[in-house]
Every structure is written in C-alpha cells, then in structure tokens.
CHARMM internal coordinates of N, CA and C (Angstrom, degrees):
IC EDIT
DIST 1 N 1 CA 1.4398
DIST 1 CA 1 C 1.5222
ANGL 1 N 1 CA 1 C 110.64
DIST 1 C 2 N 1.3358
ANGL 1 CA 1 C 2 N 116.07
DIHE 1 N 1 CA 1 C 2 N 145.54
DIST 2 N 2 CA 1.4526
ANGL 1 C 2 N 2 CA 120.01
DIHE 1 CA 1 C 2 N 2 CA -179.45
DIST 2 CA 2 C 1.5110
ANGL 2 N 2 CA 2 C 109.94
DIHE 1 C 2 N 2 CA 2 C -81.61
DIST 2 C 3 N 1.3159
ANGL 2 CA 2 C 3 N 113.93
DIHE 2 N 2 CA 2 C 3 N 141.78
DIST 3 N 3 CA 1.4630
ANGL 2 C 3 N 3 CA 118.85
DIHE 2 CA 2 C 3 N 3 CA 174.13
DIST 3 CA 3 C 1.5208
ANGL 3 N 3 CA 3 C 108.33
DIHE 2 C 3 N 3 CA 3 C -85.90
DIST 3 C 4 N 1.3089
ANGL 3 CA 3 C 4 N 116.69
DIHE 3 N 3 CA 3 C 4 N 139.36
DIST 4 N 4 CA 1.4592
ANGL 3 C 4 N 4 CA 120.87
DIHE 3 CA 3 C 4 N 4 CA 176.17
DIST 4 CA 4 C 1.5146
ANGL 4 N 4 CA 4 C 108.91
DIHE 3 C 4 N 4 CA 4 C -81.84
DIST 4 C 5 N 1.3119
ANGL 4 CA 4 C 5 N 116.11
DIHE 4 N 4 CA 4 C 5 N 134.06
DIST 5 N 5 CA 1.4576
ANGL 4 C 5 N 5 CA 120.89
DIHE 4 CA 4 C 5 N 5 CA -178.83
DIST 5 CA 5 C 1.5211
ANGL 5 N 5 CA 5 C 109.35
DIHE 4 C 5 N 5 CA 5 C -108.06
DIST 5 C 6 N 1.3019
ANGL 5 CA 5 C 6 N 115.67
DIHE 5 N 5 CA 5 C 6 N 143.72
DIST 6 N 6 CA 1.4547
ANGL 5 C 6 N 6 CA 121.12
DIHE 5 CA 5 C 6 N 6 CA 177.49
DIST 6 CA 6 C 1.5234
ANGL 6 N 6 CA 6 C 108.09
DIHE 5 C 6 N 6 CA 6 C -80.68
DIST 6 C 7 N 1.2994
ANGL 6 CA 6 C 7 N 115.85
DIHE 6 N 6 CA 6 C 7 N 132.92
DIST 7 N 7 CA 1.4591
ANGL 6 C 7 N 7 CA 120.44
DIHE 6 CA 6 C 7 N 7 CA 179.39
DIST 7 CA 7 C 1.5234
ANGL 7 N 7 CA 7 C 109.28
DIHE 6 C 7 N 7 CA 7 C -142.66
DIST 7 C 8 N 1.3129
ANGL 7 CA 7 C 8 N 115.59
DIHE 7 N 7 CA 7 C 8 N 156.69
DIST 8 N 8 CA 1.4561
ANGL 7 C 8 N 8 CA 120.04
DIHE 7 CA 7 C 8 N 8 CA 178.26
DIST 8 CA 8 C 1.5213
ANGL 8 N 8 CA 8 C 110.96
DIHE 7 C 8 N 8 CA 8 C -96.90
DIST 8 C 9 N 1.2971
ANGL 8 CA 8 C 9 N 117.09
DIHE 8 N 8 CA 8 C 9 N -2.82
DIST 9 N 9 CA 1.4607
ANGL 8 C 9 N 9 CA 120.88
DIHE 8 CA 8 C 9 N 9 CA -179.63
DIST 9 CA 9 C 1.5108
ANGL 9 N 9 CA 9 C 110.71
DIHE 8 C 9 N 9 CA 9 C -75.20
DIST 9 C 10 N 1.3256
ANGL 9 CA 9 C 10 N 114.78
DIHE 9 N 9 CA 9 C 10 N 136.15
DIST 10 N 10 CA 1.4554
ANGL 9 C 10 N 10 CA 120.55
DIHE 9 CA 9 C 10 N 10 CA 177.34
DIST 10 CA 10 C 1.5188
ANGL 10 N 10 CA 10 C 107.34
DIHE 9 C 10 N 10 CA 10 C -102.35
DIST 10 C 11 N 1.3118
ANGL 10 CA 10 C 11 N 116.93
DIHE 10 N 10 CA 10 C 11 N 138.87
DIST 11 N 11 CA 1.4560
ANGL 10 C 11 N 11 CA 121.21
DIHE 10 CA 10 C 11 N 11 CA -178.08
DIST 11 CA 11 C 1.5224
ANGL 11 N 11 CA 11 C 110.31
DIHE 10 C 11 N 11 CA 11 C -70.07
DIST 11 C 12 N 1.3293
ANGL 11 CA 11 C 12 N 116.91
DIHE 11 N 11 CA 11 C 12 N 128.44
DIST 12 N 12 CA 1.4607
ANGL 11 C 12 N 12 CA 123.60
DIHE 11 CA 11 C 12 N 12 CA 175.10
DIST 12 CA 12 C 1.5202
ANGL 12 N 12 CA 12 C 107.89
DIHE 11 C 12 N 12 CA 12 C -131.06
DIST 12 C 13 N 1.3141
ANGL 12 CA 12 C 13 N 116.23
DIHE 12 N 12 CA 12 C 13 N 153.84
DIST 13 N 13 CA 1.4612
ANGL 12 C 13 N 13 CA 119.53
DIHE 12 CA 12 C 13 N 13 CA 176.96
DIST 13 CA 13 C 1.5237
ANGL 13 N 13 CA 13 C 110.63
DIHE 12 C 13 N 13 CA 13 C -61.89
DIST 13 C 14 N 1.2894
ANGL 13 CA 13 C 14 N 116.35
DIHE 13 N 13 CA 13 C 14 N -41.95
DIST 14 N 14 CA 1.4615
ANGL 13 C 14 N 14 CA 121.27
DIHE 13 CA 13 C 14 N 14 CA 176.47
DIST 14 CA 14 C 1.5231
ANGL 14 N 14 CA 14 C 107.61
DIHE 13 C 14 N 14 CA 14 C -121.11
DIST 14 C 15 N 1.2920
ANGL 14 CA 14 C 15 N 116.18
DIHE 14 N 14 CA 14 C 15 N 144.93
DIST 15 N 15 CA 1.4658
ANGL 14 C 15 N 15 CA 118.83
DIHE 14 CA 14 C 15 N 15 CA -175.11
DIST 15 CA 15 C 1.5252
ANGL 15 N 15 CA 15 C 112.17
DIHE 14 C 15 N 15 CA 15 C -65.80
DIST 15 C 16 N 1.3013
ANGL 15 CA 15 C 16 N 117.96
DIHE 15 N 15 CA 15 C 16 N -28.17
DIST 16 N 16 CA 1.4657
ANGL 15 C 16 N 16 CA 120.26
DIHE 15 CA 15 C 16 N 16 CA -178.56
DIST 16 CA 16 C 1.5322
ANGL 16 N 16 CA 16 C 112.00
DIHE 15 C 16 N 16 CA 16 C -114.34
DIST 16 C 17 N 1.3080
ANGL 16 CA 16 C 17 N 117.35
DIHE 16 N 16 CA 16 C 17 N 24.95
DIST 17 N 17 CA 1.4663
ANGL 16 C 17 N 17 CA 121.67
DIHE 16 CA 16 C 17 N 17 CA -176.95
DIST 17 CA 17 C 1.5252
ANGL 17 N 17 CA 17 C 112.00
DIHE 16 C 17 N 17 CA 17 C -61.37
DIST 17 C 18 N 1.3075
ANGL 17 CA 17 C 18 N 117.52
DIHE 17 N 17 CA 17 C 18 N -44.90
DIST 18 N 18 CA 1.4616
ANGL 17 C 18 N 18 CA 120.66
DIHE 17 CA 17 C 18 N 18 CA -178.24
DIST 18 CA 18 C 1.5266
ANGL 18 N 18 CA 18 C 111.06
DIHE 17 C 18 N 18 CA 18 C -67.16
DIST 18 C 19 N 1.3237
ANGL 18 CA 18 C 19 N 117.52
DIHE 18 N 18 CA 18 C 19 N -36.57
DIST 19 N 19 CA 1.4649
ANGL 18 C 19 N 19 CA 120.68
DIHE 18 CA 18 C 19 N 19 CA 176.60
DIST 19 CA 19 C 1.5268
ANGL 19 N 19 CA 19 C 110.37
DIHE 18 C 19 N 19 CA 19 C -64.84
DIST 19 C 20 N 1.3121
ANGL 19 CA 19 C 20 N 116.69
DIHE 19 N 19 CA 19 C 20 N -38.84
DIST 20 N 20 CA 1.4601
ANGL 19 C 20 N 20 CA 121.34
DIHE 19 CA 19 C 20 N 20 CA 178.35
DIST 20 CA 20 C 1.5308
ANGL 20 N 20 CA 20 C 110.52
DIHE 19 C 20 N 20 CA 20 C -64.90
DIST 20 C 21 N 1.3142
ANGL 20 CA 20 C 21 N 117.31
DIHE 20 N 20 CA 20 C 21 N -45.50
DIST 21 N 21 CA 1.4692
ANGL 20 C 21 N 21 CA 121.58
DIHE 20 CA 20 C 21 N 21 CA 178.78
DIST 21 CA 21 C 1.5238
ANGL 21 N 21 CA 21 C 110.26
DIHE 20 C 21 N 21 CA 21 C -63.53
DIST 21 C 22 N 1.3207
ANGL 21 CA 21 C 22 N 117.55
DIHE 21 N 21 CA 21 C 22 N -40.56
DIST 22 N 22 CA 1.4670
ANGL 21 C 22 N 22 CA 120.85
DIHE 21 CA 21 C 22 N 22 CA 177.95
DIST 22 CA 22 C 1.5278
ANGL 22 N 22 CA 22 C 110.47
DIHE 21 C 22 N 22 CA 22 C -63.10
DIST 22 C 23 N 1.3186
ANGL 22 CA 22 C 23 N 117.22
DIHE 22 N 22 CA 22 C 23 N -39.52
DIST 23 N 23 CA 1.4622
ANGL 22 C 23 N 23 CA 121.06
DIHE 22 CA 22 C 23 N 23 CA 177.19
DIST 23 CA 23 C 1.5227
ANGL 23 N 23 CA 23 C 111.91
DIHE 22 C 23 N 23 CA 23 C -64.43
DIST 23 C 24 N 1.3301
ANGL 23 CA 23 C 24 N 116.52
DIHE 23 N 23 CA 23 C 24 N -41.07
DIST 24 N 24 CA 1.4641
ANGL 23 C 24 N 24 CA 120.54
DIHE 23 CA 23 C 24 N 24 CA 177.04
DIST 24 CA 24 C 1.5240
ANGL 24 N 24 CA 24 C 111.09
DIHE 23 C 24 N 24 CA 24 C -62.36
DIST 24 C 25 N 1.3235
ANGL 24 CA 24 C 25 N 116.08
DIHE 24 N 24 CA 24 C 25 N -42.54
DIST 25 N 25 CA 1.4664
ANGL 24 C 25 N 25 CA 120.58
DIHE 24 CA 24 C 25 N 25 CA -179.37
DIST 25 CA 25 C 1.5273
ANGL 25 N 25 CA 25 C 110.38
DIHE 24 C 25 N 25 CA 25 C -66.24
DIST 25 C 26 N 1.3292
ANGL 25 CA 25 C 26 N 117.39
DIHE 25 N 25 CA 25 C 26 N -40.17
DIST 26 N 26 CA 1.4667
ANGL 25 C 26 N 26 CA 120.89
DIHE 25 CA 25 C 26 N 26 CA 177.81
DIST 26 CA 26 C 1.5296
ANGL 26 N 26 CA 26 C 110.44
DIHE 25 C 26 N 26 CA 26 C -63.04
DIST 26 C 27 N 1.3276
ANGL 26 CA 26 C 27 N 117.21
DIHE 26 N 26 CA 26 C 27 N -40.78
DIST 27 N 27 CA 1.4604
ANGL 26 C 27 N 27 CA 121.07
DIHE 26 CA 26 C 27 N 27 CA 177.16
DIST 27 CA 27 C 1.5193
ANGL 27 N 27 CA 27 C 110.84
DIHE 26 C 27 N 27 CA 27 C -63.68
DIST 27 C 28 N 1.3299
ANGL 27 CA 27 C 28 N 116.80
DIHE 27 N 27 CA 27 C 28 N -41.32
DIST 28 N 28 CA 1.4650
ANGL 27 C 28 N 28 CA 121.69
DIHE 27 CA 27 C 28 N 28 CA 178.13
DIST 28 CA 28 C 1.5251
ANGL 28 N 28 CA 28 C 110.36
DIHE 27 C 28 N 28 CA 28 C -61.04
DIST 28 C 29 N 1.3204
ANGL 28 CA 28 C 29 N 117.47
DIHE 28 N 28 CA 28 C 29 N -46.15
DIST 29 N 29 CA 1.4632
ANGL 28 C 29 N 29 CA 120.88
DIHE 28 CA 28 C 29 N 29 CA -179.33
DIST 29 CA 29 C 1.5274
ANGL 29 N 29 CA 29 C 111.18
DIHE 28 C 29 N 29 CA 29 C -64.49
DIST 29 C 30 N 1.3327
ANGL 29 CA 29 C 30 N 116.94
DIHE 29 N 29 CA 29 C 30 N -43.07
DIST 30 N 30 CA 1.4631
ANGL 29 C 30 N 30 CA 121.29
DIHE 29 CA 29 C 30 N 30 CA 179.25
DIST 30 CA 30 C 1.5304
ANGL 30 N 30 CA 30 C 110.46
DIHE 29 C 30 N 30 CA 30 C -62.69
DIST 30 C 31 N 1.3204
ANGL 30 CA 30 C 31 N 116.97
DIHE 30 N 30 CA 30 C 31 N -43.47
DIST 31 N 31 CA 1.4621
ANGL 30 C 31 N 31 CA 120.96
DIHE 30 CA 30 C 31 N 31 CA -179.33
DIST 31 CA 31 C 1.5229
ANGL 31 N 31 CA 31 C 111.45
DIHE 30 C 31 N 31 CA 31 C -66.32
DIST 31 C 32 N 1.3268
ANGL 31 CA 31 C 32 N 116.73
DIHE 31 N 31 CA 31 C 32 N -39.51
DIST 32 N 32 CA 1.4597
ANGL 31 C 32 N 32 CA 120.83
DIHE 31 CA 31 C 32 N 32 CA 178.54
DIST 32 CA 32 C 1.5203
ANGL 32 N 32 CA 32 C 110.63
DIHE 31 C 32 N 32 CA 32 C -64.24
DIST 32 C 33 N 1.3256
ANGL 32 CA 32 C 33 N 117.02
DIHE 32 N 32 CA 32 C 33 N -42.27
DIST 33 N 33 CA 1.4656
ANGL 32 C 33 N 33 CA 121.36
DIHE 32 CA 32 C 33 N 33 CA 178.48
DIST 33 CA 33 C 1.5289
ANGL 33 N 33 CA 33 C 110.46
DIHE 32 C 33 N 33 CA 33 C -63.38
DIST 33 C 34 N 1.3247
ANGL 33 CA 33 C 34 N 117.31
DIHE 33 N 33 CA 33 C 34 N -43.15
DIST 34 N 34 CA 1.4617
ANGL 33 C 34 N 34 CA 121.56
DIHE 33 CA 33 C 34 N 34 CA 179.17
DIST 34 CA 34 C 1.5274
ANGL 34 N 34 CA 34 C 110.96
DIHE 33 C 34 N 34 CA 34 C -64.06
DIST 34 C 35 N 1.3280
ANGL 34 CA 34 C 35 N 117.22
DIHE 34 N 34 CA 34 C 35 N -40.85
DIST 35 N 35 CA 1.4603
ANGL 34 C 35 N 35 CA 120.70
DIHE 34 CA 34 C 35 N 35 CA 178.05
DIST 35 CA 35 C 1.5225
ANGL 35 N 35 CA 35 C 110.86
DIHE 34 C 35 N 35 CA 35 C -61.07
DIST 35 C 36 N 1.3194
ANGL 35 CA 35 C 36 N 117.51
DIHE 35 N 35 CA 35 C 36 N -43.42
DIST 36 N 36 CA 1.4689
ANGL 35 C 36 N 36 CA 120.94
DIHE 35 CA 35 C 36 N 36 CA 178.42
DIST 36 CA 36 C 1.5265
ANGL 36 N 36 CA 36 C 110.94
DIHE 35 C 36 N 36 CA 36 C -61.86
DIST 36 C 37 N 1.3292
ANGL 36 CA 36 C 37 N 117.13
DIHE 36 N 36 CA 36 C 37 N -41.23
DIST 37 N 37 CA 1.4665
ANGL 36 C 37 N 37 CA 120.75
DIHE 36 CA 36 C 37 N 37 CA 178.42
DIST 37 CA 37 C 1.5281
ANGL 37 N 37 CA 37 C 111.17
DIHE 36 C 37 N 37 CA 37 C -63.84
DIST 37 C 38 N 1.3262
ANGL 37 CA 37 C 38 N 117.05
DIHE 37 N 37 CA 37 C 38 N -43.08
DIST 38 N 38 CA 1.4620
ANGL 37 C 38 N 38 CA 120.70
DIHE 37 CA 37 C 38 N 38 CA -179.93
DIST 38 CA 38 C 1.5254
ANGL 38 N 38 CA 38 C 111.51
DIHE 37 C 38 N 38 CA 38 C -66.58
DIST 38 C 39 N 1.3307
ANGL 38 CA 38 C 39 N 116.60
DIHE 38 N 38 CA 38 C 39 N -40.92
DIST 39 N 39 CA 1.4610
ANGL 38 C 39 N 39 CA 119.73
DIHE 38 CA 38 C 39 N 39 CA 178.54
DIST 39 CA 39 C 1.5175
ANGL 39 N 39 CA 39 C 110.78
DIHE 38 C 39 N 39 CA 39 C -63.83
DIST 39 C 40 N 1.3282
ANGL 39 CA 39 C 40 N 117.34
DIHE 39 N 39 CA 39 C 40 N -40.07
DIST 40 N 40 CA 1.4648
ANGL 39 C 40 N 40 CA 120.60
DIHE 39 CA 39 C 40 N 40 CA 179.25
DIST 40 CA 40 C 1.5296
ANGL 40 N 40 CA 40 C 110.58
DIHE 39 C 40 N 40 CA 40 C -67.59
DIST 40 C 41 N 1.3154
ANGL 40 CA 40 C 41 N 116.83
DIHE 40 N 40 CA 40 C 41 N -37.18
DIST 41 N 41 CA 1.4653
ANGL 40 C 41 N 41 CA 120.66
DIHE 40 CA 40 C 41 N 41 CA -177.85
DIST 41 CA 41 C 1.5255
ANGL 41 N 41 CA 41 C 112.13
DIHE 40 C 41 N 41 CA 41 C -70.60
DIST 41 C 42 N 1.3057
ANGL 41 CA 41 C 42 N 116.23
DIHE 41 N 41 CA 41 C 42 N -41.59
DIST 42 N 42 CA 1.4583
ANGL 41 C 42 N 42 CA 120.05
DIHE 41 CA 41 C 42 N 42 CA -173.60
DIST 42 CA 42 C 1.5216
ANGL 42 N 42 CA 42 C 113.85
DIHE 41 C 42 N 42 CA 42 C -104.16
DIST 42 C 43 N 1.3252
ANGL 42 CA 42 C 43 N 117.23
DIHE 42 N 42 CA 42 C 43 N 12.05
DIST 43 N 43 CA 1.4608
ANGL 42 C 43 N 43 CA 118.27
DIHE 42 CA 42 C 43 N 43 CA -179.69
DIST 43 CA 43 C 1.5192
ANGL 43 N 43 CA 43 C 109.69
DIHE 42 C 43 N 43 CA 43 C -73.19
DIST 43 C 44 N 1.2511
ANGL 43 CA 43 C 44 N 115.65
DIHE 43 N 43 CA 43 C 44 N 160.69
DIST 44 N 44 CA 1.4562
ANGL 43 C 44 N 44 CA 120.83
DIHE 43 CA 43 C 44 N 44 CA -179.46
DIST 44 CA 44 C 1.5055
ANGL 44 N 44 CA 44 C 108.66
DIHE 43 C 44 N 44 CA 44 C 138.50
DIST 44 C 45 N 1.2892
ANGL 44 CA 44 C 45 N 115.15
DIHE 44 N 44 CA 44 C 45 N 159.47
DIST 45 N 45 CA 1.4553
ANGL 44 C 45 N 45 CA 119.50
DIHE 44 CA 44 C 45 N 45 CA -178.45
DIST 45 CA 45 C 1.5099
ANGL 45 N 45 CA 45 C 112.34
DIHE 44 C 45 N 45 CA 45 C -74.47
DIST 45 C 46 N 1.2913
ANGL 45 CA 45 C 46 N 114.51
DIHE 45 N 45 CA 45 C 46 N 168.75
DIST 46 N 46 CA 1.4570
ANGL 45 C 46 N 46 CA 119.93
DIHE 45 CA 45 C 46 N 46 CA 176.21
DIST 46 CA 46 C 1.5192
ANGL 46 N 46 CA 46 C 108.95
DIHE 45 C 46 N 46 CA 46 C -75.23
DIST 46 C 47 N 1.3022
ANGL 46 CA 46 C 47 N 115.09
DIHE 46 N 46 CA 46 C 47 N 151.93
DIST 47 N 47 CA 1.4629
ANGL 46 C 47 N 47 CA 120.09
DIHE 46 CA 46 C 47 N 47 CA 178.91
DIST 47 CA 47 C 1.5232
ANGL 47 N 47 CA 47 C 108.97
DIHE 46 C 47 N 47 CA 47 C -80.23
DIST 47 C 48 N 1.3120
ANGL 47 CA 47 C 48 N 114.52
DIHE 47 N 47 CA 47 C 48 N 152.43
DIST 48 N 48 CA 1.4627
ANGL 47 C 48 N 48 CA 119.17
DIHE 47 CA 47 C 48 N 48 CA 176.63
DIST 48 CA 48 C 1.5243
ANGL 48 N 48 CA 48 C 108.87
DIHE 47 C 48 N 48 CA 48 C -73.60
DIST 48 C 49 N 1.3168
ANGL 48 CA 48 C 49 N 116.00
DIHE 48 N 48 CA 48 C 49 N 167.74
DIST 49 N 49 CA 1.4645
ANGL 48 C 49 N 49 CA 120.77
DIHE 48 CA 48 C 49 N 49 CA 178.97
DIST 49 CA 49 C 1.5223
ANGL 49 N 49 CA 49 C 109.62
DIHE 48 C 49 N 49 CA 49 C -61.74
DIST 49 C 50 N 1.3213
ANGL 49 CA 49 C 50 N 116.54
DIHE 49 N 49 CA 49 C 50 N -40.32
DIST 50 N 50 CA 1.4657
ANGL 49 C 50 N 50 CA 120.49
DIHE 49 CA 49 C 50 N 50 CA -179.59
DIST 50 CA 50 C 1.5310
ANGL 50 N 50 CA 50 C 111.12
DIHE 49 C 50 N 50 CA 50 C -64.37
DIST 50 C 51 N 1.3248
ANGL 50 CA 50 C 51 N 117.21
DIHE 50 N 50 CA 50 C 51 N -43.74
DIST 51 N 51 CA 1.4724
ANGL 50 C 51 N 51 CA 120.57
DIHE 50 CA 50 C 51 N 51 CA 178.65
DIST 51 CA 51 C 1.5250
ANGL 51 N 51 CA 51 C 111.04
DIHE 50 C 51 N 51 CA 51 C -63.93
DIST 51 C 52 N 1.3261
ANGL 51 CA 51 C 52 N 116.57
DIHE 51 N 51 CA 51 C 52 N -40.60
DIST 52 N 52 CA 1.4673
ANGL 51 C 52 N 52 CA 120.48
DIHE 51 CA 51 C 52 N 52 CA 178.78
DIST 52 CA 52 C 1.5204
ANGL 52 N 52 CA 52 C 111.16
DIHE 51 C 52 N 52 CA 52 C -65.00
DIST 52 C 53 N 1.3210
ANGL 52 CA 52 C 53 N 117.09
DIHE 52 N 52 CA 52 C 53 N -39.79
DIST 53 N 53 CA 1.4646
ANGL 52 C 53 N 53 CA 120.83
DIHE 52 CA 52 C 53 N 53 CA 178.69
DIST 53 CA 53 C 1.5217
ANGL 53 N 53 CA 53 C 110.61
DIHE 52 C 53 N 53 CA 53 C -64.45
DIST 53 C 54 N 1.3265
ANGL 53 CA 53 C 54 N 117.34
DIHE 53 N 53 CA 53 C 54 N -43.52
DIST 54 N 54 CA 1.4706
ANGL 53 C 54 N 54 CA 120.89
DIHE 53 CA 53 C 54 N 54 CA 178.79
DIST 54 CA 54 C 1.5251
ANGL 54 N 54 CA 54 C 110.95
DIHE 53 C 54 N 54 CA 54 C -62.81
DIST 54 C 55 N 1.3267
ANGL 54 CA 54 C 55 N 116.16
DIHE 54 N 54 CA 54 C 55 N -33.66
DIST 55 N 55 CA 1.4600
ANGL 54 C 55 N 55 CA 121.21
DIHE 54 CA 54 C 55 N 55 CA -178.68
DIST 55 CA 55 C 1.5263
ANGL 55 N 55 CA 55 C 111.38
DIHE 54 C 55 N 55 CA 55 C -60.84
DIST 55 C 56 N 1.3261
ANGL 55 CA 55 C 56 N 117.09
DIHE 55 N 55 CA 55 C 56 N -35.97
DIST 56 N 56 CA 1.4655
ANGL 55 C 56 N 56 CA 120.84
DIHE 55 CA 55 C 56 N 56 CA -179.07
DIST 56 CA 56 C 1.5230
ANGL 56 N 56 CA 56 C 112.29
DIHE 55 C 56 N 56 CA 56 C -101.33
DIST 56 C 57 N 1.3320
ANGL 56 CA 56 C 57 N 116.99
DIHE 56 N 56 CA 56 C 57 N 9.27
DIST 57 N 57 CA 1.4556
ANGL 56 C 57 N 57 CA 120.76
DIHE 56 CA 56 C 57 N 57 CA 173.99
DIST 57 CA 57 C 1.5138
ANGL 57 N 57 CA 57 C 115.05
DIHE 56 C 57 N 57 CA 57 C 87.09
DIST 57 C 58 N 1.3134
ANGL 57 CA 57 C 58 N 117.73
DIHE 57 N 57 CA 57 C 58 N 21.97
DIST 58 N 58 CA 1.4570
ANGL 57 C 58 N 58 CA 121.01
DIHE 57 CA 57 C 58 N 58 CA 178.69
DIST 58 CA 58 C 1.5201
ANGL 58 N 58 CA 58 C 109.80
DIHE 57 C 58 N 58 CA 58 C -110.77
DIST 58 C 59 N 1.3105
ANGL 58 CA 58 C 59 N 115.55
DIHE 58 N 58 CA 58 C 59 N 163.22
DIST 59 N 59 CA 1.4624
ANGL 58 C 59 N 59 CA 120.89
DIHE 58 CA 58 C 59 N 59 CA 176.10
DIST 59 CA 59 C 1.5200
ANGL 59 N 59 CA 59 C 108.39
DIHE 58 C 59 N 59 CA 59 C -129.61
DIST 59 C 60 N 1.3006
ANGL 59 CA 59 C 60 N 116.03
DIHE 59 N 59 CA 59 C 60 N 142.89
DIST 60 N 60 CA 1.4588
ANGL 59 C 60 N 60 CA 120.49
DIHE 59 CA 59 C 60 N 60 CA 178.03
DIST 60 CA 60 C 1.5246
ANGL 60 N 60 CA 60 C 109.52
DIHE 59 C 60 N 60 CA 60 C -80.41
DIST 60 C 61 N 1.3203
ANGL 60 CA 60 C 61 N 116.81
DIHE 60 N 60 CA 60 C 61 N 149.89
DIST 61 N 61 CA 1.4617
ANGL 60 C 61 N 61 CA 118.81
DIHE 60 CA 60 C 61 N 61 CA 176.73
DIST 61 CA 61 C 1.5305
ANGL 61 N 61 CA 61 C 110.40
DIHE 60 C 61 N 61 CA 61 C -65.33
DIST 61 C 62 N 1.3002
ANGL 61 CA 61 C 62 N 115.56
DIHE 61 N 61 CA 61 C 62 N 148.42
DIST 62 N 62 CA 1.4679
ANGL 61 C 62 N 62 CA 120.80
DIHE 61 CA 61 C 62 N 62 CA -179.64
DIST 62 CA 62 C 1.5184
ANGL 62 N 62 CA 62 C 109.62
DIHE 61 C 62 N 62 CA 62 C -73.37
DIST 62 C 63 N 1.3191
ANGL 62 CA 62 C 63 N 115.76
DIHE 62 N 62 CA 62 C 63 N 141.61
DIST 63 N 63 CA 1.4684
ANGL 62 C 63 N 63 CA 120.78
DIHE 62 CA 62 C 63 N 63 CA 176.43
DIST 63 CA 63 C 1.5176
ANGL 63 N 63 CA 63 C 109.79
DIHE 62 C 63 N 63 CA 63 C -83.21
DIST 63 C 64 N 1.3110
ANGL 63 CA 63 C 64 N 115.97
DIHE 63 N 63 CA 63 C 64 N 146.01
DIST 64 N 64 CA 1.4750
ANGL 63 C 64 N 64 CA 120.32
DIHE 63 CA 63 C 64 N 64 CA 179.42
DIST 64 CA 64 C 1.4945
ANGL 64 N 64 CA 64 C 111.54
DIHE 63 C 64 N 64 CA 64 C -92.81
END
COOR INIT
IC SEED 1 N 1 CA 1 C
IC BUILD
C-alpha cells in the first residue's frame, strides 16, 4: 500500500493556472486604469460648427 505524503501543493487542472488568471486580472486592472486616464484626458463636449471652422481657418457666412 502507498503511504500518503503531506504536501503543500494544491491540485490544479494546470500547474500554472492560477498564475495565468492572476496575469489576466493584472491586465484587466491596467487596462481599466488606462481607460479612465484616457477618458479624463479627452473628455469634454463637442465643438460647435463655428469653433470647428475657426480651428481649420474658415469662417461661417453671416446670418441675415
């Protein structure tokens, strides 16, 4: 009969499964943080037609 040995290893389907999941979670957190930074940097309303025209050096015709 085999003797049972005490071990600290926990059975996993893949030997590096937990490391892979931790890497995925780290990527998720990094991507979420980057998205928040980009949204904060580029947030703001859309420009009006007049502001957009001035940006490229054009002027709108005057209304009567």
